[in-house]
C-alpha positions as a Markdown table, in Angstrom:
| # | Residue | x | y | z |
|---|---|---|---|---|
| 1 | Met | 0.0 | 0.0 | 0.0 |
| 2 | His | 1.5 | 3.3 | -1.1 |
| 3 | Thr | 0.7 | 6.5 | 1.0 |
| 4 | Asp | 1.1 | 10.2 | 0.3 |
| 5 | Lys | 3.7 | 10.4 | 3.1 |
| 6 | Lys | 7.1 | 11.4 | 2.1 |
| 7 | Ile | 10.5 | 10.2 | 3.4 |
| 8 | Leu | 13.9 | 11.8 | 2.9 |
| 9 | Tyr | 16.3 | 9.0 | 2.6 |
| 10 | Ile | 20.0 | 9.8 | 3.6 |
| 11 | Arg | 22.8 | 7.3 | 3.0 |
| 12 | Leu | 26.5 | 7.5 | 3.1 |
| 13 | Val | 27.4 | 4.3 | 1.2 |
| 14 | Ala | 25.6 | 2.3 | -1.5 |
| 15 | Ser | 25.7 | -1.1 | 0.1 |
| 16 | Thr | 23.2 | -3.6 | -1.2 |
| 17 | Phe | 21.3 | -3.7 | 2.1 |
| 18 | Ile | 21.0 | 0.1 | 2.2 |
| 19 | Leu | 19.7 | 0.1 | -1.4 |
| 20 | Lys | 17.3 | -2.7 | -0.5 |
| 21 | Asp | 15.8 | -0.5 | 2.3 |
| 22 | Glu | 15.3 | 2.3 | -0.2 |
| 23 | Glu | 13.5 | -0.1 | -2.5 |
| 24 | Leu | 11.3 | -1.5 | 0.3 |
| 25 | Leu | 10.3 | 1.9 | 1.6 |
| 26 | Ser | 9.6 | 3.1 | -1.9 |
| 27 | Asn | 6.8 | 0.6 | -2.1 |
| 28 | His | 5.0 | 2.3 | 0.8 |
| 29 | Tyr | 6.1 | 5.9 | 0.8 |
| 30 | Gln | 7.3 | 8.6 | -1.6 |
| 31 | Val | 11.0 | 8.5 | -1.1 |
| 32 | Lys | 13.5 | 11.2 | -2.1 |
| 33 | Ser | 17.1 | 10.2 | -1.7 |
| 34 | Phe | 20.4 | 11.9 | -0.9 |
| 35 | Ala | 23.7 | 10.1 | -1.3 |
| 36 | Phe | 26.3 | 11.7 | 0.9 |
| 37 | Gln | 29.7 | 11.3 | -0.9 |
| 38 | His | 32.9 | 10.2 | 0.8 |
| 39 | Arg | 35.2 | 13.2 | 1.0 |
| 40 | Lys | 38.5 | 14.0 | 2.7 |
| 41 | Gly | 39.7 | 17.2 | 4.3 |
| 42 | Leu | 37.9 | 20.4 | 3.4 |
| 43 | Gln | 35.9 | 18.6 | 0.8 |
| 44 | Val | 33.7 | 17.3 | 3.6 |
| 45 | Ile | 32.5 | 20.9 | 4.2 |
| 46 | Lys | 31.3 | 21.1 | 0.6 |
| 47 | Glu | 29.4 | 17.9 | 1.0 |
| 48 | Leu | 27.8 | 19.0 | 4.2 |
| 49 | Trp | 26.7 | 22.2 | 2.4 |
| 50 | Arg | 25.2 | 20.1 | -0.4 |
| 51 | Glu | 23.3 | 18.0 | 2.2 |
| 52 | Leu | 22.2 | 21.2 | 4.0 |
| 53 | Met | 20.7 | 22.6 | 0.8 |
| 54 | Phe | 18.9 | 19.3 | 0.1 |
| 55 | Leu | 17.4 | 19.3 | 3.5 |
| 56 | Val | 16.3 | 23.0 | 3.4 |
| 57 | Arg | 14.7 | 22.4 | 0.0 |
| 58 | Asn | 12.8 | 19.2 | 0.9 |
| 59 | Leu | 12.2 | 19.0 | 4.7 |
| 60 | Arg | 9.0 | 21.2 | 4.7 |
| 61 | Ser | 7.2 | 18.8 | 2.4 |
| 62 | Ala | 8.6 | 15.6 | 4.1 |
| 63 | Asp | 7.0 | 13.6 | 6.9 |
| 64 | Phe | 10.1 | 11.7 | 8.0 |
| 65 | Val | 13.9 | 11.6 | 7.6 |
| 66 | Tyr | 15.4 | 8.2 | 7.4 |
| 67 | Val | 19.2 | 7.9 | 7.8 |
| 68 | Trp | 21.6 | 4.9 | 7.6 |
| 69 | Phe | 24.4 | 5.0 | 10.2 |
| 70 | Ala | 25.0 | 7.5 | 13.0 |
| 71 | Asp | 28.0 | 9.5 | 11.8 |
| 72 | Phe | 28.7 | 13.1 | 10.7 |
| 73 | His | 26.3 | 12.8 | 7.7 |
| 74 | Ala | 23.5 | 12.1 | 10.2 |
| 75 | Val | 23.8 | 15.2 | 12.4 |
| 76 | Leu | 22.2 | 17.8 | 10.1 |
| 77 | Pro | 19.2 | 15.6 | 9.2 |
| 78 | Val | 18.3 | 14.8 | 12.8 |
| 79 | Leu | 18.9 | 18.3 | 14.1 |
| 80 | Leu | 17.0 | 20.0 | 11.2 |
| 81 | Ser | 14.2 | 17.5 | 11.6 |
| 82 | Arg | 13.7 | 18.9 | 15.1 |
| 83 | Val | 13.8 | 22.5 | 13.8 |
| 84 | Tyr | 11.2 | 21.7 | 11.1 |
| 85 | Gly | 9.0 | 19.7 | 13.4 |
| 86 | Lys | 9.6 | 16.4 | 11.5 |
| 87 | Lys | 10.4 | 12.9 | 12.8 |
| 88 | Ser | 13.8 | 11.3 | 12.2 |
| 89 | Ile | 14.7 | 7.6 | 12.0 |
| 90 | Leu | 18.3 | 6.5 | 12.4 |
| 91 | Val | 19.4 | 3.0 | 11.5 |
| 92 | Ile | 22.2 | 1.8 | 13.7 |
| 93 | Gly | 24.2 | -0.5 | 11.5 |
| 94 | Gly | 26.9 | -1.6 | 13.9 |
| 95 | Val | 30.1 | 0.3 | 13.3 |
| 96 | Asp | 28.4 | 3.4 | 14.8 |
| 97 | Ala | 27.6 | 1.5 | 18.0 |
| 98 | Ala | 30.9 | -0.4 | 18.3 |
| 99 | Tyr | 34.0 | 0.9 | 20.1 |
| 100 | Asp | 37.3 | -1.0 | 20.0 |
| 101 | Pro | 40.3 | 1.3 | 20.4 |
| 102 | Asp | 42.8 | -1.5 | 19.9 |
| 103 | Leu | 41.6 | -2.2 | 16.4 |
| 104 | Lys | 40.5 | 1.4 | 15.9 |
| 105 | Tyr | 37.1 | 0.1 | 15.0 |
| 106 | Gly | 34.0 | 2.1 | 15.6 |
| 107 | Thr | 32.7 | 5.6 | 14.7 |
| 108 | Lys | 33.5 | 6.7 | 18.3 |
| 109 | Thr | 37.3 | 6.1 | 17.8 |
| 110 | Arg | 37.4 | 9.3 | 15.7 |
| 111 | Leu | 36.9 | 12.7 | 17.4 |
| 112 | Leu | 34.4 | 13.9 | 14.7 |
| 113 | Gly | 32.7 | 10.5 | 14.9 |
| 114 | Arg | 32.5 | 10.6 | 18.7 |
| 115 | Ile | 30.8 | 13.9 | 18.6 |
| 116 | Ser | 28.5 | 12.9 | 15.7 |
| 117 | Val | 27.3 | 9.6 | 17.0 |
| 118 | His | 26.3 | 11.2 | 20.3 |
| 119 | Leu | 24.5 | 14.1 | 18.7 |
| 120 | Ala | 22.8 | 12.0 | 16.1 |
| 121 | Thr | 21.5 | 9.3 | 18.5 |
| 122 | Arg | 20.4 | 11.9 | 21.1 |
| 123 | Phe | 18.3 | 14.0 | 18.7 |
| 124 | Ala | 16.9 | 11.2 | 16.5 |
| 125 | His | 13.3 | 10.3 | 17.4 |
| 126 | Leu | 13.7 | 6.6 | 16.6 |
| 127 | Leu | 16.8 | 4.3 | 16.5 |
| 128 | Leu | 16.7 | 1.0 | 14.6 |
| 129 | Pro | 19.6 | -1.3 | 15.6 |
| 130 | Val | 19.9 | -4.3 | 13.2 |
| 131 | Thr | 20.5 | -6.9 | 15.9 |
| 132 | Gln | 20.2 | -7.3 | 19.7 |
| 133 | His | 24.0 | -7.2 | 19.8 |
| 134 | Thr | 24.0 | -3.8 | 18.1 |
| 135 | Leu | 21.5 | -2.5 | 20.6 |
| 136 | Asn | 23.7 | -3.9 | 23.5 |
| 137 | Gln | 26.7 | -2.1 | 22.0 |
| 138 | Leu | 24.7 | 1.1 | 21.6 |
| 139 | Ile | 23.7 | 1.0 | 25.3 |
| 140 | Lys | 27.2 | 0.1 | 26.4 |
| 141 | Asn | 29.3 | 2.4 | 24.2 |
| 142 | Ile | 27.1 | 5.4 | 23.5 |
| 143 | Asn | 24.3 | 6.0 | 26.1 |
| 144 | Pro | 22.2 | 3.5 | 28.1 |
| 145 | Thr | 19.2 | 5.8 | 28.0 |
| 146 | Leu | 18.9 | 5.2 | 24.2 |
| 147 | Val | 17.2 | 1.9 | 24.8 |
| 148 | Gly | 13.9 | 3.7 | 25.3 |
| 149 | Lys | 13.7 | 4.8 | 21.7 |
| 150 | Ser | 15.3 | 1.8 | 20.1 |
| 151 | His | 13.5 | -0.8 | 18.1 |
| 152 | Ile | 15.4 | -3.9 | 16.7 |
| 153 | Val | 14.7 | -4.4 | 13.0 |
| 154 | Pro | 17.0 | -7.1 | 11.4 |
| 155 | Asn | 18.4 | -6.8 | 7.9 |
| 156 | Cys | 17.1 | -9.0 | 5.2 |
| 157 | Tyr | 18.8 | -11.0 | 2.5 |
| 158 | Asp | 18.2 | -10.7 | -1.2 |
| 159 | Thr | 16.0 | -13.6 | -2.4 |
| 160 | Asp | 17.9 | -13.5 | -5.8 |
| 161 | Phe | 20.5 | -15.7 | -4.0 |
| 162 | Glu | 18.0 | -18.5 | -3.4 |
| 163 | Ile | 18.4 | -21.7 | -5.5 |
| 164 | Arg | 15.4 | -21.9 | -7.9 |
| 165 | Ile | 16.5 | -24.9 | -10.0 |
| 166 | Ala | 18.8 | -27.8 | -9.2 |
| 167 | Ser | 22.5 | -26.8 | -9.7 |
| 168 | Thr | 24.8 | -28.7 | -12.0 |
| 169 | His | 27.8 | -27.3 | -10.2 |
| 170 | Ile | 30.0 | -29.6 | -8.0 |
| 171 | Arg | 30.2 | -27.8 | -4.7 |
| 172 | Asp | 33.7 | -27.5 | -3.4 |
| 173 | Gly | 35.8 | -25.2 | -1.1 |
| 174 | Val | 35.2 | -22.3 | 1.2 |
| 175 | Val | 34.1 | -18.8 | 0.4 |
| 176 | Ser | 34.2 | -15.7 | 2.6 |
| 177 | Val | 33.2 | -12.2 | 1.8 |
| 178 | Cys | 35.1 | -9.2 | 3.1 |
| 179 | Leu | 34.6 | -5.8 | 1.5 |
| 180 | Ala | 37.9 | -4.2 | 2.5 |
| 181 | Asp | 40.4 | -1.7 | 1.1 |
| 182 | Ser | 42.3 | -1.3 | 4.3 |
| 183 | Val | 44.4 | -3.7 | 6.4 |
| 184 | Lys | 42.5 | -2.6 | 9.5 |
| 185 | Thr | 39.2 | -4.0 | 8.0 |
| 186 | Leu | 40.9 | -7.3 | 7.2 |
| 187 | Phe | 41.7 | -7.7 | 10.9 |
| 188 | Val | 38.2 | -6.7 | 11.9 |
| 189 | Lys | 36.7 | -9.3 | 9.5 |
| 190 | Gly | 39.2 | -11.9 | 10.7 |
| 191 | Ile | 40.8 | -12.5 | 7.3 |
| 192 | Asp | 44.2 | -12.8 | 8.9 |
| 193 | Phe | 42.8 | -15.7 | 10.9 |
| 194 | Leu | 41.2 | -17.3 | 7.8 |
| 195 | Ile | 44.5 | -17.4 | 5.9 |
| 196 | Gln | 46.0 | -19.3 | 8.9 |
| 197 | Ile | 43.2 | -21.9 | 8.5 |
| 198 | Ala | 43.8 | -22.1 | 4.8 |
| 199 | Arg | 47.5 | -23.0 | 5.3 |
| 200 | Leu | 46.4 | -25.9 | 7.5 |
| 201 | Leu | 44.0 | -27.2 | 4.9 |
| 202 | Pro | 46.1 | -27.3 | 1.7 |
| 203 | Asp | 43.6 | -29.6 | -0.1 |
| 204 | Thr | 40.7 | -27.2 | 0.3 |
| 205 | Gln | 40.2 | -24.2 | -1.9 |
| 206 | Phe | 39.5 | -20.9 | -0.2 |
| 207 | Thr | 38.1 | -17.9 | -2.0 |
| 208 | Ile | 38.0 | -14.4 | -0.5 |
| 209 | Ile | 35.7 | -11.9 | -2.2 |
| 210 | Gly | 35.8 | -8.1 | -2.0 |
| 211 | Val | 39.3 | -7.2 | -1.0 |
| 212 | Gln | 41.1 | -4.4 | -2.9 |
| 213 | Ala | 43.7 | -1.7 | -2.6 |
| 214 | Glu | 46.2 | -2.0 | 0.3 |
| 215 | Ala | 44.1 | -4.8 | 1.8 |
| 216 | Tyr | 44.6 | -6.8 | -1.4 |
| 217 | Asp | 48.4 | -6.2 | -1.4 |
| 218 | Trp | 48.6 | -7.3 | 2.2 |
| 219 | Leu | 46.7 | -10.5 | 1.5 |
| 220 | Met | 48.7 | -11.4 | -1.6 |
| 221 | Glu | 51.9 | -11.3 | 0.4 |
| 222 | Arg | 50.6 | -13.7 | 3.0 |
| 223 | Lys | 48.1 | -16.1 | 1.4 |
| 224 | Ser | 48.9 | -19.7 | 0.6 |
| 225 | Ala | 48.6 | -21.4 | -2.8 |
| 226 | Asn | 45.1 | -22.6 | -2.1 |
| 227 | Thr | 43.7 | -19.1 | -1.4 |
| 228 | His | 42.2 | -17.1 | -4.2 |
| 229 | Ser | 41.1 | -13.5 | -3.9 |
| 230 | Val | 39.0 | -11.3 | -6.1 |
| 231 | Gly | 37.8 | -7.7 | -5.6 |
| 232 | Pro | 34.2 | -6.6 | -5.3 |
| 233 | Val | 31.9 | -8.4 | -7.7 |
| 234 | Pro | 28.2 | -7.8 | -8.9 |
| 235 | Gln | 25.5 | -9.7 | -6.9 |
| 236 | Ser | 25.0 | -12.1 | -9.8 |
| 237 | Glu | 28.6 | -13.1 | -9.8 |
| 238 | Leu | 28.7 | -13.3 | -6.1 |
| 239 | Arg | 25.8 | -15.7 | -6.2 |
| 240 | Glu | 27.8 | -17.9 | -8.7 |
| 241 | Tyr | 30.7 | -18.1 | -6.2 |
| 242 | Phe | 28.3 | -19.2 | -3.5 |
| 243 | Met | 26.7 | -21.8 | -5.7 |
| 244 | Arg | 30.0 | -23.4 | -6.4 |
| 245 | Ser | 31.2 | -23.4 | -2.8 |
| 246 | Lys | 30.5 | -26.0 | -0.1 |
| 247 | Val | 31.0 | -23.7 | 2.9 |
| 248 | Val | 30.5 | -20.0 | 3.6 |
| 249 | Cys | 32.5 | -18.8 | 6.6 |
| 250 | Gln | 32.9 | -15.5 | 8.5 |
| 251 | Phe | 35.5 | -15.2 | 11.3 |
| 252 | Ser | 34.9 | -11.5 | 12.1 |
| 253 | Arg | 36.2 | -10.1 | 15.4 |
| 254 | His | 33.3 | -7.6 | 15.1 |
| 255 | Glu | 30.2 | -8.3 | 13.1 |
| 256 | Ser | 26.9 | -6.4 | 13.6 |
| 257 | Phe | 25.0 | -8.7 | 11.3 |
| 258 | Gly | 26.7 | -10.9 | 8.7 |
| 259 | Leu | 24.6 | -10.6 | 5.6 |
| 260 | Ser | 27.0 | -12.5 | 3.4 |
| 261 | Val | 26.5 | -15.6 | 5.6 |
| 262 | Leu | 22.7 | -15.3 | 5.0 |
| 263 | Glu | 23.3 | -15.0 | 1.3 |
| 264 | Gly | 25.6 | -18.0 | 1.2 |
| 265 | Ile | 23.0 | -20.1 | 3.1 |
| 266 | Ala | 20.3 | -19.0 | 0.6 |
| 267 | Ala | 22.6 | -20.1 | -2.2 |
| 268 | Gly | 23.2 | -23.5 | -0.7 |
| 269 | Cys | 26.4 | -23.1 | 1.4 |
| 270 | Phe | 26.9 | -24.6 | 4.9 |
| 271 | Pro | 27.8 | -21.9 | 7.4 |
| 272 | Val | 30.8 | -21.7 | 9.7 |
| 273 | Ala | 31.2 | -18.5 | 11.8 |
| 274 | His | 32.8 | -17.0 | 14.8 |
| 275 | Gln | 30.2 | -16.8 | 17.7 |
| 276 | Thr | 30.2 | -13.0 | 17.9 |
| 277 | Gly | 27.7 | -10.3 | 17.4 |
| 278 | Gly | 25.0 | -10.7 | 14.7 |
| 279 | Leu | 26.6 | -14.0 | 13.5 |
| 280 | Ala | 25.6 | -15.7 | 16.7 |
| 281 | Glu | 22.0 | -14.4 | 16.3 |
| 282 | Ile | 21.7 | -15.4 | 12.7 |
| 283 | Leu | 22.7 | -19.0 | 13.4 |
| 284 | Ala | 20.9 | -19.3 | 16.7 |
| 285 | Ser | 18.7 | -22.4 | 17.0 |
| 286 | Ser | 20.2 | -23.9 | 13.8 |
| 287 | Asn | 22.8 | -26.6 | 13.1 |
| 288 | Gly | 25.2 | -24.0 | 11.7 |
| 289 | Leu | 28.7 | -24.3 | 13.1 |
| 290 | Leu | 29.9 | -21.6 | 15.5 |
| 291 | Ile | 33.3 | -21.5 | 17.0 |
| 292 | Lys | 33.4 | -19.9 | 20.4 |
| 293 | Asn | 36.9 | -18.4 | 20.1 |
| 294 | Leu | 39.3 | -17.7 | 17.2 |
| 295 | Asn | 41.1 | -20.9 | 17.9 |
| 296 | Val | 42.9 | -22.5 | 14.9 |
| 297 | Asp | 42.2 | -26.1 | 15.9 |
| 298 | Glu | 38.5 | -25.4 | 16.5 |
| 299 | Ala | 38.1 | -23.6 | 13.2 |
| 300 | Val | 39.9 | -26.3 | 11.2 |
| 301 | Asp | 37.7 | -28.9 | 12.7 |
| 302 | Ala | 34.5 | -26.9 | 12.0 |
| 303 | Ile | 35.4 | -26.4 | 8.3 |
| 304 | Gln | 36.3 | -30.1 | 7.8 |
| 305 | Thr | 33.0 | -31.0 | 9.5 |
| 306 | Ala | 31.1 | -28.6 | 7.3 |
| 307 | Cys | 32.7 | -29.9 | 4.1 |
| 308 | Arg | 31.2 | -33.3 | 5.0 |
| 309 | Lys | 27.6 | -32.1 | 5.5 |
| 310 | Ser | 24.9 | -33.4 | 3.3 |
| 311 | Glu | 22.6 | -31.2 | 1.1 |
| 312 | Ala | 19.7 | -32.2 | 3.3 |
| 313 | Glu | 21.5 | -30.8 | 6.4 |
| 314 | Gln | 22.2 | -27.6 | 4.6 |
| 315 | Arg | 18.6 | -27.2 | 3.5 |
| 316 | His | 17.5 | -27.7 | 7.1 |
| 317 | Ile | 19.6 | -24.8 | 8.2 |
| 318 | Ala | 18.3 | -22.7 | 5.3 |
| 319 | Asp | 14.7 | -23.5 | 6.2 |
| 320 | Thr | 15.4 | -22.7 | 9.9 |
| 321 | Val | 17.3 | -19.4 | 9.4 |
| 322 | Leu | 16.1 | -17.7 | 6.3 |
| 323 | Val | 12.5 | -17.2 | 7.3 |
| 324 | Arg | 13.6 | -14.9 | 10.2 |
| 325 | Phe | 15.4 | -12.6 | 7.8 |
| 326 | Ser | 13.0 | -12.2 | 4.9 |
| 327 | Cys | 12.5 | -8.8 | 3.3 |
| 328 | Ile | 8.8 | -9.1 | 4.0 |
| 329 | Asn | 9.6 | -9.4 | 7.7 |
| 330 | Arg | 11.9 | -6.4 | 7.6 |
| 331 | Ile | 9.4 | -4.1 | 5.9 |
| 332 | Asn | 6.6 | -5.1 | 8.2 |
| 333 | Leu | 8.8 | -4.3 | 11.2 |
| 334 | Leu | 9.9 | -1.0 | 9.6 |
| 335 | Leu | 6.3 | 0.0 | 9.0 |
| 336 | Glu | 5.4 | -0.9 | 12.6 |
| 337 | Ala | 8.3 | 1.1 | 13.9 |
| 338 | Ile | 7.5 | 4.1 | 11.8 |
| 339 | Arg | 3.8 | 4.0 | 12.8 |
| 340 | Ser | 5.0 | 4.1 | 16.5 |
| 341 | Ile | 6.3 | 7.7 | 16.1 |
| 342 | Ser | 3.7 | 8.9 | 13.6 |
């Protein structure tokens, strides 16, 4: 059902799950989008000015402002929403709630980020953390009083990854997705740990997808012969990698959700993951394999076990897990949350 209500949709990155939200909301509201561009130095000021002009031109006719991630790009939308008497909704994606000074991970580890995340979360009318873990991190690292205006709405996976006809591919090997251009992100996503595992399983092919720039150079210097790496690929190509692989794994040190694990499951992979953050929530009450610690022996055993799993065992996990993270479920929860502040 489409209404006459208008949403201003503010995003910093064009990740598939962010674009999916834009699509879902467009089926129910009139959506006008603003893509905040990554800029460095003084160029950020020009981008903030561009955002300000967008808000000034469009806020009077809008009913809500919907922003992904609590960072510097979210401050103007939530503050001006207050000025114009509009409601603002802020999706807490994970990095904005996290705080790990050792890994320098989390919006709060930067001075501008620290100021921005506190302002944005304080003045937004509604916060939508994507997992219980993200909400817990928000309460712990930002402000415990934020729980009162927080509503958990899990991400959803793209049904295009689902198997619609019997595959003729012979499934083999392990695939892991890590969108990274910095070495820091490799460590956050546990790729350094994964390449240790690959060295101990020389007869198993490992494929790492999404690594580029300095992260790719770092990986190329340290990977073993059975590890293949490619940069970011289109969704259709990513699906083909999943459909050829036996196991999808994610050994992140921090993971607010773990969408690629869901997509891998939908495409027929058996999941192996580190029991942390959203990964533990995704695989809860399923037969997916979770390792409690980043322990090499435990991970090797889990991957070897996963490689022996039958198609029926994989389908059981898919049937158990995917229903909880459908896009129908997400949009219904989003609509319910939006109605709560209307």
